[in-house]
N, C-alpha and C positions, 0 to 999 in steps of 0.2 A: 217838174218831174213827170216822167211818162212810164207807165207800166203796160206792157202788152201781156194780157192775161189769157191763158188758154185752159179750158176745161180738159182734163186728161184722164185716160183710164190707167196710164202708167207713164213714168218719166224717170230719167236718170241723168247724172252728170259724171263724166269720167275724165280724169287728168292722169294719164299714164306716167308722166315724168315725176309726178308727186305721189304716185301710188295711192290715188284718191278716187273714191267711188261712193256715190250716194244715189239711192233709188227710192221712188215713192210709188204708191198705188194710186187708187182713185182720188182725184182732187184737182189741183191746178198747178200750172207752171206760171211764174211771174218773171218776165224779162224786164229788168228795171234800168231805165236810163235817167241819169241825173244831168241837168243842164246848169250852166253858169247862172248864178242868181238864185238857185233853189235854196230853201231854208229848212231848218228842222220841222217847222210847221207843215211844210209841203210833204215831208217824209211821213209824218204822222197821219196827215189827211189821206194820202194815197194808200198807205198801209191799211188804215181803217176801212176805206172804201173797198179795197180788194177783198178783205176778209168778210165784208157784208154784202158783196155782190150776189144777187139772187140769180145765179146761172145754172143751178142744179134743179132737176125736175122733181116736182112733187108727185103724189100718187095719181094725179090726173094728167101727167106728162107735160105740165106747164113749168117753165123756168120760174121757180118761186122760192127756192131754198138756197141759203148761203153756205159757203164752205164751213163756217162756224157751226151751222146746224147739222151738216152731214157728218162732221167728225173726220172729214178727209184730210189728206196731207197736202203740203205745198212745197214746191221746189223753187227757190229764188236764185236767179242768175243775174249778175251785173251785165249790162249791155249798153255800152256807150254808143254803139252804132245806131241806136234808136233815134239819135239826134244827128244822123247823117243828112246833110242838105244836098239835094240832087237837082236843084233848079238850073244850075249852070254846069255845062260840061257833062262828062260821063263818069267822073270820079267823085264819090261823095266827099263833102267837106264837113269836118267834124268840129268846127270852131264853136258851135253852140254847146257841145258837150262840156261838162265840168272837168276841170283838171283833177288828176287822181287824188290829191289830199282831200278836197271837198267831196268829191264823188264817193270815196271810200267811207268817209265819216257819215254821210247821209245814207249810203247803202247799209252800213252797220246799224244805224238808228232805225231804218225801215225794217230790217230783219228782226231787231229786238222788239219793235212794236208788233209785228206779226206774231212773234213768240208769245207776247203778252195776250194777244187776242185768241190764239189757237192752242197754246201750250207748246213748250219747247220741243217735245217729242214729235210733234206734227210737222216741224219745219226743217227742211234740208236746204243746203246752199251749195253753190259752187265756191270757188276761191276768187276773190276780187283780182282782176287784171290778169288772170291766168288764161292760157289757151286751153279751151275745154271742148270736149265732145259732148253734145247734149242730145239725149234721146227723148222725143216727145211723141206720144201716141194720143193725138187730139181726139176727144170724145164729142161727137156731134156732126161736124166740127163746130166748136164754140170758141170764138176768139173776140175779145173786146179790148179797147184801149181806155185806160183810166189816166187822167192828167190833172195836175194841180194848176191853179191860175187859169 
């Protein structure tokens, strides 16, 4: 499992066909990729790691505070393209990405674990497998990758 985590000043996801819109303030965006062979344990590990990442600045300007401690919000977006393989040719190959049934189950487990960590009101999501427009205002910029295994 792979999570691309960005510290943000604001973020949003918009799906016009579904009349769906979710926005967050200061916090993080997590783009989550699930690969074949990932397990529920991977989802829990990556969710906990993301919630406890110390990527927010303390009073001395040092990245030393987690999202849990800031009380910020998180926007979680499913992102199978994080497992796009580009070593051969110019078109990404997505064979490493999990098939939708497994990916959706682990995505939902990941979201639920983040809700347990931060509180449901702090967690916003896109819609699994939907075409979405995502607005990300990266703060810093700060971008890190969290992976299981």
